[in-house]
N, CA and C of each residue as an Amber inpcrd file, in Angstrom:
protein
   534
   2.9600000  14.2470000   9.1620000   2.4040000  12.9110000   9.2950000
   0.9730000  13.0140000   9.8230000   0.1460000  12.1360000   9.3280000
  -1.2600000  12.1540000   9.6750000  -1.7460000  10.7240000   9.8890000
  -2.4960000  10.5070000  10.9510000  -3.1200000   9.2140000  11.1780000
  -4.4250000   9.1710000  10.3900000  -4.8720000   7.9780000  10.0590000
  -6.0880000   7.8260000   9.2690000  -7.3150000   8.3140000  10.0400000
  -8.1170000   9.0970000   9.3560000  -9.3830000   9.5610000   9.8920000
 -10.3650000   9.5450000   8.7150000 -11.3230000   8.6280000   8.7430000
 -12.2370000   8.4490000   7.6170000 -12.9820000   9.7310000   7.2730000
 -13.3320000  10.5250000   8.2670000 -14.0490000  11.7760000   7.9940000
 -13.1870000  12.7540000   7.1900000 -11.9100000  12.8320000   7.5390000
 -11.0000000  13.7140000   6.7900000 -10.8380000  13.2020000   5.3590000
 -10.7140000  11.8840000   5.1890000 -10.5610000  11.3090000   3.8500000
 -11.8260000  11.5720000   3.0220000 -13.0010000  11.4410000   3.6290000
 -14.2550000  11.7090000   2.9090000 -14.3500000  13.1820000   2.5140000
 -13.9400000  14.0600000   3.4190000 -13.9580000  15.4920000   3.1200000
 -13.0280000  15.8120000   1.9490000 -11.8560000  15.2040000   1.9380000
 -10.9200000  15.4130000   0.8270000 -11.5080000  14.9160000  -0.4910000
 -12.1280000  13.7470000  -0.4540000 -12.7370000  13.1860000  -1.6720000
 -13.8430000  14.1060000  -2.1790000 -14.6380000  14.6500000  -1.2510000
 -15.7110000  15.5510000  -1.6390000 -15.1510000  16.8240000  -2.2600000
 -14.0740000  17.3600000  -1.6900000 -13.4490000  18.5700000  -2.2490000
 -12.8660000  18.2930000  -3.6330000 -12.2490000  17.1040000  -3.8210000
 -11.7390000  16.7500000  -5.1560000 -12.8920000  16.7040000  -6.1510000
 -14.0100000  16.1300000  -5.7280000 -15.1920000  16.0490000  -6.5860000
 -15.6850000  17.4510000  -6.9460000 -15.7950000  18.3300000  -5.9660000
 -16.2760000  19.6890000  -6.2190000 -15.3500000  20.4380000  -7.1740000
 -14.0260000  20.2790000  -6.9910000 -13.0700000  20.9320000  -7.9030000
 -13.2460000  20.3980000  -9.3260000 -13.4310000  19.0880000  -9.4450000
 -13.6000000  18.4880000 -10.7700000 -14.8720000  18.9860000 -11.4420000
 -15.9320000  19.1340000 -10.6720000 -17.1940000  19.6360000 -11.2300000
 -17.0270000  21.0780000 -11.6910000 -16.3530000  21.9090000 -10.8870000
 -16.1310000  23.3050000 -11.2840000 -15.2960000  23.3910000 -12.5580000
 -14.2940000  22.5120000 -12.6710000 -13.4310000  22.5210000 -13.8590000
 -14.1240000  21.9330000 -15.0740000 -14.9670000  20.9600000 -14.8570000
 -15.5900000  20.2260000 -15.9630000 -16.6760000  21.0240000 -16.6450000
 -16.5500000  21.1450000 -17.9580000 -17.5750000  21.8680000 -18.6990000
 -18.4780000  20.8950000 -19.4520000 -18.0460000  19.6440000 -19.5300000
 -18.8360000  18.6620000 -20.2690000 -19.5000000  17.6960000 -19.2870000
 -20.6510000  17.2190000 -19.6700000 -21.3980000  16.2690000 -18.8480000
 -20.5710000  15.0220000 -18.5420000 -19.8130000  14.5610000 -19.5200000
 -19.0110000  13.3390000 -19.3530000 -17.9820000  13.4910000 -18.2360000
 -17.3190000  14.6550000 -18.1510000 -16.3000000  14.8390000 -17.1150000
 -16.9330000  14.9110000 -15.7300000 -18.1340000  15.4630000 -15.6390000
 -18.8360000  15.5150000 -14.3560000 -19.2210000  14.1060000 -13.9390000
 -19.6930000  13.3070000 -14.8870000 -20.0440000  11.9240000 -14.5760000
 -18.8140000  11.1440000 -14.1300000 -17.6840000  11.3910000 -14.7640000
 -16.4370000  10.7390000 -14.3590000 -16.0390000  11.1370000 -12.9380000
 -16.2470000  12.4200000 -12.6100000 -15.9380000  12.9010000 -11.2600000
 -16.8600000  12.2490000 -10.2430000 -18.1350000  12.0910000 -10.6010000
 -19.0790000  11.4100000  -9.7050000 -18.6490000   9.9630000  -9.4570000
 -18.2640000   9.2880000 -10.5220000 -17.8260000   7.8940000 -10.3940000
 -16.5830000   7.7970000  -9.5170000 -15.6430000   8.7250000  -9.6850000
 -14.4240000   8.7050000  -8.8750000 -14.7430000   8.9970000  -7.4140000
 -15.6340000   9.9420000  -7.1600000 -16.0200000  10.2520000  -5.7920000
 -16.6680000   9.0360000  -5.1260000 -17.5480000   8.3630000  -5.8530000
 -18.2050000   7.1650000  -5.3230000 -17.1650000   6.0770000  -5.0520000
 -16.2310000   5.8920000  -5.9780000 -15.1750000   4.8860000  -5.8080000
 -14.3020000   5.2230000  -4.5960000 -13.9500000   6.5070000  -4.4650000
 -13.1570000   6.9270000  -3.3040000 -13.8890000   6.6030000  -2.0070000
 -15.1940000   6.8750000  -1.9580000 -15.9750000   6.6070000  -0.7430000
 -15.9330000   5.1240000  -0.3840000 -16.0460000   4.2710000  -1.3700000
 -15.9920000   2.8220000  -1.1270000 -14.6350000   2.4330000  -0.5640000
 -13.5720000   2.9630000  -1.1460000 -12.2310000   2.5800000  -0.7000000
 -11.8480000   3.2250000   0.6290000 -12.4470000   4.3420000   0.9600000
 -12.2160000   4.9300000   2.2830000 -12.7700000   3.9870000   3.3490000
 -13.9260000   3.4040000   3.0930000 -14.4890000   2.4280000   4.0410000
 -13.5830000   1.2030000   4.1690000 -13.0180000   0.7600000   3.0600000
 -12.1100000  -0.3960000   3.0980000 -10.8070000  -0.0360000   3.8190000
 -10.3320000   1.1880000   3.6000000  -9.1510000   1.6640000   4.3280000
  -9.4040000   1.6370000   5.8260000 -10.5930000   2.0820000   6.2080000
 -10.9380000   2.1020000   7.6240000 -10.8900000   0.6830000   8.2030000
 -11.3390000  -0.2910000   7.4540000 -11.3220000  -1.6820000   7.9330000
  -9.9070000  -2.2120000   8.0810000  -9.0250000  -1.9110000   7.1260000
  -7.6540000  -2.4330000   7.2190000  -6.8810000  -1.6950000   8.3070000
  -7.1550000  -0.4130000   8.5010000  -6.4910000   0.3300000   9.5770000
  -6.9260000  -0.2380000  10.9340000  -8.1960000  -0.6050000  11.0670000
  -8.6570000  -1.2440000  12.3090000  -7.9480000  -2.5800000  12.5270000
  -7.7410000  -3.3310000  11.4460000  -7.0110000  -4.5970000  11.5430000
  -5.5930000  -4.3160000  12.0450000  -4.9650000  -3.2890000  11.4890000
  -3.6140000  -2.9080000  11.9220000  -3.6150000  -2.5190000  13.4000000
  -4.5810000  -1.7160000  13.7940000  -4.6830000  -1.3040000  15.2040000
  -4.7770000  -2.5240000  16.1180000  -5.5340000  -3.5300000  15.7000000
  -5.6950000  -4.7240000  16.5350000  -4.3920000  -5.4920000  16.6860000
  -3.4400000  -5.2400000  15.8100000  -2.1320000  -5.8830000  15.8740000
  -1.0490000  -4.9190000  16.3380000  -1.4790000  -3.7860000  16.8780000
  -0.5690000  -2.7660000  17.4110000   0.3810000  -2.2330000  16.3330000
  -0.1270000  -2.1170000  15.1090000   0.6210000  -1.5260000  14.0000000
   0.1190000  -0.0990000  13.8080000   1.0400000   0.8520000  13.7200000
   0.6620000   2.2330000  13.4640000   0.6710000   2.4850000  11.9670000
  -0.3730000   3.1240000  11.4790000  -0.4520000   3.5120000  10.0710000
  -0.5020000   5.0280000  10.0420000   0.4940000   5.6300000   9.4090000
   0.5240000   7.0800000   9.2590000   0.6600000   7.4140000   7.7810000
   0.2080000   8.5890000   7.4290000   0.2330000   9.0350000   6.0390000
   1.1490000  10.2310000   5.9510000   2.0540000  10.1820000   4.9830000
   3.0350000  11.2380000   4.8330000   3.2930000  11.5490000   3.3770000
   4.4140000  12.1790000   3.1250000   4.7500000  12.6240000   1.7770000
   5.5400000  11.5920000   0.9760000   5.8710000  10.4780000   1.6040000
   6.6270000   9.4440000   0.8900000   5.7920000   8.8450000  -0.2300000
   6.4730000   8.3060000  -1.2180000   5.7630000   7.5870000  -2.2700000
   5.4050000   6.2020000  -1.7790000   4.3160000   5.6640000  -2.2920000
   3.8800000   4.2920000  -2.0060000   3.7780000   4.0440000  -0.5080000
   4.6000000   3.1380000   0.0230000   4.5350000   2.8240000   1.4390000
   5.8210000   2.1970000   1.9270000   6.0150000   2.2410000   3.2280000
   7.1890000   1.6460000   3.8670000   6.7460000   1.0750000   5.1990000
   7.3040000  -0.0940000   5.5320000   7.0210000  -0.7160000   6.8260000
   8.3030000  -0.7450000   7.6380000   8.1980000  -0.2980000   8.8850000
   9.3260000  -0.3080000   9.8060000   9.0430000  -1.3450000  10.8950000
   9.5970000  -2.5540000  10.7620000   9.2540000  -3.6270000  11.7030000
   9.6600000  -3.3400000  13.1470000  10.7490000  -2.5990000  13.3560000
  11.2050000  -2.3210000  14.7190000  10.1630000  -1.5210000  15.5000000
   9.5620000  -0.5320000  14.8410000   8.5680000   0.3170000  15.5020000
   7.1360000  -0.1020000  15.1800000   6.9870000  -1.1000000  14.3050000
   5.6700000  -1.5750000  13.8590000   4.8440000  -0.4080000  13.3050000
   5.4920000   0.3490000  12.4080000   4.8490000   1.5110000  11.8130000
   4.8920000   1.4090000  10.2920000   3.7970000   1.8020000   9.6730000
   3.7180000   1.9060000   8.2170000   3.5370000   3.3660000   7.8740000
   4.2740000   3.8220000   6.8790000   4.0860000   5.1690000   6.3620000
   3.5770000   5.0020000   4.9330000   2.3970000   5.5320000   4.6870000
   1.7250000   5.3830000   3.4000000   1.6040000   6.7580000   2.7520000
   1.6980000   6.7800000   1.4290000   1.5710000   8.0390000   0.7050000
   0.2300000   8.6980000   0.9940000   0.2910000   9.9070000   1.5150000
  -0.9250000  10.6740000   1.7660000  -1.4570000  11.3320000   0.5070000
  -0.6720000  11.2990000  -0.5450000  -1.0700000  11.9390000  -1.7980000
  -1.7690000  10.9760000  -2.7490000  -1.6530000   9.6830000  -2.4720000
  -2.2610000   8.6790000  -3.3490000  -3.7720000   8.6480000  -3.1450000
  -4.4770000   8.1710000  -4.1460000  -5.9290000   7.9910000  -4.0480000
  -6.2180000   6.8940000  -3.0200000  -7.3940000   6.9240000  -2.3990000
  -7.7240000   5.9120000  -1.3910000  -7.5420000   4.4710000  -1.8690000
  -7.8650000   4.1950000  -3.1140000  -7.7010000   2.8290000  -3.6260000
  -6.2390000   2.4130000  -3.6170000  -5.3520000   3.2740000  -4.0720000
  -3.9200000   2.9590000  -4.0560000  -3.3980000   2.8890000  -2.6290000
  -3.8880000   3.7530000  -1.7560000  -3.4810000   3.6770000  -0.3520000
  -3.8240000   2.3040000   0.2210000  -4.9940000   1.7970000  -0.1310000
  -5.3800000   0.4660000   0.3280000  -4.4050000  -0.5830000  -0.1910000
  -4.0510000  -0.4990000  -1.4550000  -3.0900000  -1.4450000  -2.0330000
  -1.7640000  -1.3880000  -1.2840000  -1.2800000  -0.1740000  -1.0330000
  -0.0010000  -0.0190000  -0.3450000  -0.0530000  -0.5570000   1.0840000
  -1.1610000  -0.2720000   1.7890000  -1.2840000  -0.7770000   3.1590000
  -1.3010000  -2.2990000   3.1640000  -2.0400000  -2.8900000   2.2460000
  -2.0870000  -4.3540000   2.1950000  -0.6950000  -4.9310000   1.9590000
   0.0660000  -4.3140000   1.0760000   1.4340000  -4.7750000   0.8110000
   2.2890000  -4.6600000   2.0720000   2.1880000  -3.5360000   2.7570000
   2.9820000  -3.3560000   3.9730000   2.5230000  -4.3200000   5.0740000
   1.2260000  -4.6010000   5.1270000   0.7420000  -5.6300000   6.0540000
   1.3340000  -6.9880000   5.6850000   1.5070000  -7.2260000   4.3940000
   2.1660000  -8.4540000   3.9380000   3.5760000  -8.5470000   4.4920000
   4.2920000  -7.4220000   4.5020000   5.6380000  -7.4180000   5.1060000
   5.5600000  -7.7690000   6.5880000   4.5900000  -7.1980000   7.2650000
   4.4280000  -7.5060000   8.6900000   4.1650000  -9.0010000   8.8730000
   3.2760000  -9.5520000   8.0790000   2.9170000 -10.9640000   8.2350000
   4.0910000 -11.8970000   7.9510000   4.8650000 -11.6020000   6.9220000
   5.9990000 -12.4930000   6.6320000   7.2030000 -12.1840000   7.4960000
   7.1800000 -11.0190000   8.1480000   8.2820000 -10.6550000   9.0260000
   8.1930000 -11.2710000  10.4010000   7.1110000 -11.9990000  10.6620000
   6.9390000 -12.6340000  11.9520000   7.5170000 -14.0470000  11.8710000
   8.5740000 -14.3080000  12.6150000   9.2460000 -15.5980000  12.5540000
   8.2940000 -16.7740000  12.6850000   7.3370000 -16.6400000  13.5990000
   6.4400000 -17.7590000  13.8370000   5.4720000 -17.9740000  12.6710000
   5.3270000 -16.9710000  11.7930000   4.4030000 -17.0830000  10.6630000
   5.0760000 -17.5400000   9.3740000   6.3240000 -17.2170000   9.1920000
   6.9670000 -17.5340000   7.9150000   8.4590000 -17.7920000   8.1290000
   8.8510000 -19.0260000   7.9790000  10.2440000 -19.3810000   8.2860000
  11.2530000 -18.7660000   7.3240000  10.8870000 -18.5820000   6.0630000
  11.8410000 -18.0710000   5.0910000  12.0950000 -16.5730000   5.2380000
  11.0320000 -15.7940000   5.4130000  11.1640000 -14.3450000   5.4600000
  11.0440000 -13.7990000   6.8700000  10.9430000 -14.6620000   7.8520000
  10.6760000 -14.2510000   9.2220000  11.7020000 -13.3340000   9.8380000
  12.8690000 -13.2580000   9.2710000  13.8930000 -12.3840000   9.8370000
  13.9940000 -11.0590000   9.0840000  13.1750000 -10.8540000   8.0740000
  13.2070000  -9.5980000   7.3280000  14.4440000  -9.5020000   6.4460000
  14.6430000  -8.3530000   5.8640000  15.8320000  -8.1370000   5.0350000
  17.0680000  -8.2750000   5.9140000  18.0640000  -8.9870000   5.4330000
  19.2790000  -9.0710000   6.2450000  19.9320000  -7.6910000   6.3700000
  20.2740000  -7.3210000   7.5690000  20.9470000  -6.0440000   7.8010000
  22.4490000  -6.2800000   7.6550000  22.9330000  -6.0100000   6.4810000
  24.3210000  -6.3130000   6.1600000  25.0410000  -5.0430000   5.7400000
  26.3650000  -5.1760000   5.5920000  27.1310000  -3.9940000   5.2180000
  26.7970000  -3.5620000   3.7850000  27.0510000  -2.3050000   3.4570000
  26.6710000  -1.7450000   2.1560000  27.2370000  -2.5080000   0.9570000
  28.4100000  -3.0810000   1.0900000  28.9890000  -3.8200000  -0.0400000
  28.1350000  -5.0350000  -0.3910000  27.6460000  -5.7120000   0.6130000
  26.8040000  -6.8900000   0.3670000  25.4320000  -6.4690000  -0.1350000
  24.9300000  -5.3550000   0.3510000  23.6040000  -4.8920000  -0.0560000
  23.5370000  -4.5840000  -1.5410000  24.6850000  -4.3380000  -2.1710000
  24.7030000  -4.0540000  -3.6060000  24.8170000  -5.3190000  -4.4410000
  24.9690000  -6.4770000  -3.8170000  25.1540000  -7.7070000  -4.5880000
  23.8340000  -8.1810000  -5.1800000  23.9710000  -8.8930000  -6.2660000
  22.7980000  -9.4480000  -6.9350000  22.0650000 -10.4280000  -6.0200000
  22.8000000 -11.2350000  -5.3080000  22.1930000 -12.2240000  -4.4080000
  21.3040000 -11.5380000  -3.3630000  21.8000000 -10.5000000  -2.7390000
  21.0220000  -9.7750000  -1.7320000  19.7820000  -9.1520000  -2.3640000
  19.9530000  -8.5510000  -3.5200000  18.8200000  -7.8840000  -4.1620000
  17.7510000  -8.8810000  -4.6150000  18.1700000 -10.0500000  -5.0430000
  17.1900000 -11.0800000  -5.4060000  16.4170000 -11.5200000  -4.1620000
  17.1000000 -11.6500000  -3.0330000  16.4200000 -12.0050000  -1.7850000
  15.3820000 -10.9300000  -1.4240000  15.7350000  -9.6720000  -1.6170000
  14.7910000  -8.5800000  -1.3500000  13.6100000  -8.6410000  -2.3230000
  13.8930000  -8.9130000  -3.5910000  12.8370000  -9.0330000  -4.5930000
  11.8690000 -10.1620000  -4.2170000  12.4030000 -11.2800000  -3.7840000
  11.5540000 -12.3990000  -3.3620000  10.6450000 -11.9860000  -2.2020000
  11.1910000 -11.2470000  -1.2570000  10.3790000 -10.7980000  -0.1300000
   9.2950000  -9.8300000  -0.5810000   9.6240000  -8.9380000  -1.4860000
   8.6210000  -8.0010000  -1.9970000   7.4770000  -8.7430000  -2.6850000
   7.8110000  -9.7300000  -3.4880000   6.7800000 -10.5110000  -4.1720000
   5.8880000 -11.2330000  -3.1630000   6.5050000 -11.8100000  -2.1450000
   5.7440000 -12.5130000  -1.1090000   4.8530000 -11.5520000  -0.3320000
   5.3280000 -10.3390000  -0.0730000   4.5180000  -9.3590000   0.6530000
   3.2650000  -8.9830000  -0.1510000   3.3960000  -8.8500000  -1.4590000
   2.2190000  -8.5740000  -2.2940000   1.2450000  -9.7520000  -2.2280000
   1.7800000 -10.9590000  -2.2750000   0.9380000 -12.1540000  -2.2110000
   0.1830000 -12.2080000  -0.8800000   0.8950000 -11.9700000   0.2070000
   0.2610000 -12.0140000   1.5340000  -0.7560000 -10.8930000   1.7030000
  -0.4770000  -9.7250000   1.1300000  -1.4490000  -8.6300000   1.1740000
  -2.7350000  -8.9900000   0.4530000  -2.6070000  -9.6420000  -0.6950000
  -3.7860000 -10.0810000  -1.4500000  -4.5890000 -11.0930000  -0.6340000
  -3.8920000 -12.0320000   0.0160000  -4.5810000 -13.0250000   0.8380000
  -5.2930000 -12.3590000   2.0190000  -4.6580000 -11.3720000   2.6160000
  -5.2680000 -10.6530000   3.7350000  -6.5460000  -9.9520000   3.2760000
  -6.5180000  -9.3410000   2.1060000  -7.7120000  -8.6830000   1.5620000
  -8.8550000  -9.6850000   1.4400000  -8.5390000 -10.8960000   1.0120000
  -9.5600000 -11.9320000   0.9080000 -10.1100000 -12.3310000   2.2650000
  -9.2020000 -12.5050000   3.2370000  -9.6470000 -12.8940000   4.5930000
 -10.5370000 -11.8260000   5.2190000 -10.2230000 -10.5560000   4.9460000
 -11.0060000  -9.4590000   5.4970000 -12.2240000  -9.1110000   4.6300000
 -12.3870000  -9.8610000   3.5410000 -13.5190000  -9.6630000   2.6220000
 -13.6220000  -8.2100000   2.1370000 -12.5000000  -7.6990000   1.6630000
 -12.4670000  -6.3150000   1.1930000 -13.0340000  -6.1560000  -0.2200000
 -13.2260000  -7.2740000  -0.9310000 -13.8220000  -7.2290000  -2.2720000
 -13.2150000  -6.1260000  -3.1420000 -11.9180000  -6.2450000  -3.3500000
 -11.2080000  -5.2270000  -4.1300000 -11.3690000  -5.4730000  -5.6200000
 -11.0870000  -4.4530000  -6.3750000 -10.9810000  -4.5640000  -7.8250000
  -9.5940000  -5.1540000  -8.0800000  -9.5430000  -6.4580000  -8.3400000
  -8.2530000  -7.1340000  -8.4590000  -7.4650000  -6.6600000  -9.6790000
  -8.1450000  -6.1920000 -10.6880000  -7.4440000  -5.6590000 -11.8560000
  -6.6550000  -4.4000000 -11.4600000  -7.2690000  -3.5360000 -10.6690000
  -6.5820000  -2.3220000 -10.2020000  -5.4720000  -2.6760000  -9.2120000
  -5.7290000  -3.6370000  -8.3260000  -4.6920000  -4.0840000  -7.3930000
  -3.4800000  -4.5850000  -8.1780000  -3.7350000  -5.3810000  -9.2210000
  -2.6340000  -5.9070000 -10.0240000  -1.8790000  -4.8070000 -10.7610000
  -2.5720000  -3.7570000 -11.1980000  -1.8760000  -2.6360000 -11.8450000
  -0.8880000  -1.9960000 -10.8750000  -1.3440000  -1.7730000  -9.6520000
  -0.4630000  -1.1780000  -8.6370000   0.6800000  -2.1280000  -8.3230000
   0.3410000  -3.3870000  -8.1000000   1.3440000  -4.4100000  -7.7610000
   2.3970000  -4.5180000  -8.8640000   1.9600000  -4.5840000 -10.1150000
   2.9090000  -4.7470000 -11.2170000   3.7830000  -3.5170000 -11.4150000
   3.2380000  -2.3340000 -11.2000000   4.0650000  -1.1160000 -11.3100000
   5.1640000  -1.1460000 -10.2540000   4.8250000  -1.5620000  -9.0390000
   5.8330000  -1.6510000  -7.9740000   6.8440000  -2.7510000  -8.2640000
   6.3630000  -3.8960000  -8.7030000   7.2620000  -5.0150000  -9.0120000
   8.2350000  -4.6310000 -10.1190000   7.7420000  -3.8860000 -11.1130000
   8.6260000  -3.4330000 -12.1950000   9.7810000  -2.6080000 -11.6230000
   9.4780000  -1.7360000 -10.6550000  10.5470000  -0.9160000 -10.0670000
  11.5010000  -1.7870000  -9.2460000  10.9910000  -2.8120000  -8.5550000
  11.8650000  -3.7210000  -7.7910000  12.7980000  -4.4740000  -8.7330000
  12.2630000  -4.9070000  -9.8630000  13.0760000  -5.6690000 -10.8180000
  14.1770000  -4.7820000 -11.3850000  13.8460000  -3.5490000 -11.7150000
  14.8690000  -2.6130000 -12.2190000  15.9550000  -2.4050000 -11.1500000
  15.5630000  -2.2420000  -9.9020000  16.5120000  -2.0570000  -8.8120000
  17.3850000  -3.3150000  -8.6730000  16.7930000  -4.4890000  -8.7590000
  17.5280000  -5.7420000  -8.6310000  18.5590000  -5.8730000  -9.7410000
  18.1850000  -5.5180000 -10.9410000  19.0690000  -5.6600000 -12.1020000
  20.2710000  -4.7090000 -12.0350000  20.1860000  -3.6520000 -11.2550000
  21.3130000  -2.7040000 -11.1370000  22.3970000  -3.1800000 -10.1770000
  22.2400000  -4.3810000  -9.6140000  23.2440000  -4.8970000  -8.6570000
  24.5870000  -5.0400000  -9.3380000  25.6270000  -4.8980000  -8.5320000
  27.0000000  -5.0170000  -9.0740000  27.4680000  -6.4500000  -9.0150000
């Protein structure tokens, strides 16, 4: 597990750029690597801003080997994929912040209690899974709103690609209910 450090993220982006340049034999691939490095640098700065927002709310953000992201409301900790590109990490953090925002009873009456902690038989029901799907959709919505409030000026087309890929997996999971 690793806590966010903008200098480490910048160093990683620079190393990815250098590897791409060494591998690239054509001018076009080098230009693509330059564009990706520049994009990574922009999103590292945005990551730093959202991590500071999390810190101000006593939320821990750590990076690990898990895919995408997970929010643990009891410990107020988010675990974000350390392998994802900075832009996707930002998307995942915003989504997990959305869970935090809707998980606060005083902020959202419908989702304020989080996923119901029920026995495994109920967790497999369609009704329970639809409730989870609704919460996931709301968390993406709240994450998008938070990005606007923090003036992160994201590429909304890329945010939607990430959001829709995750939503597709939630829908598949929901449909497998017994």
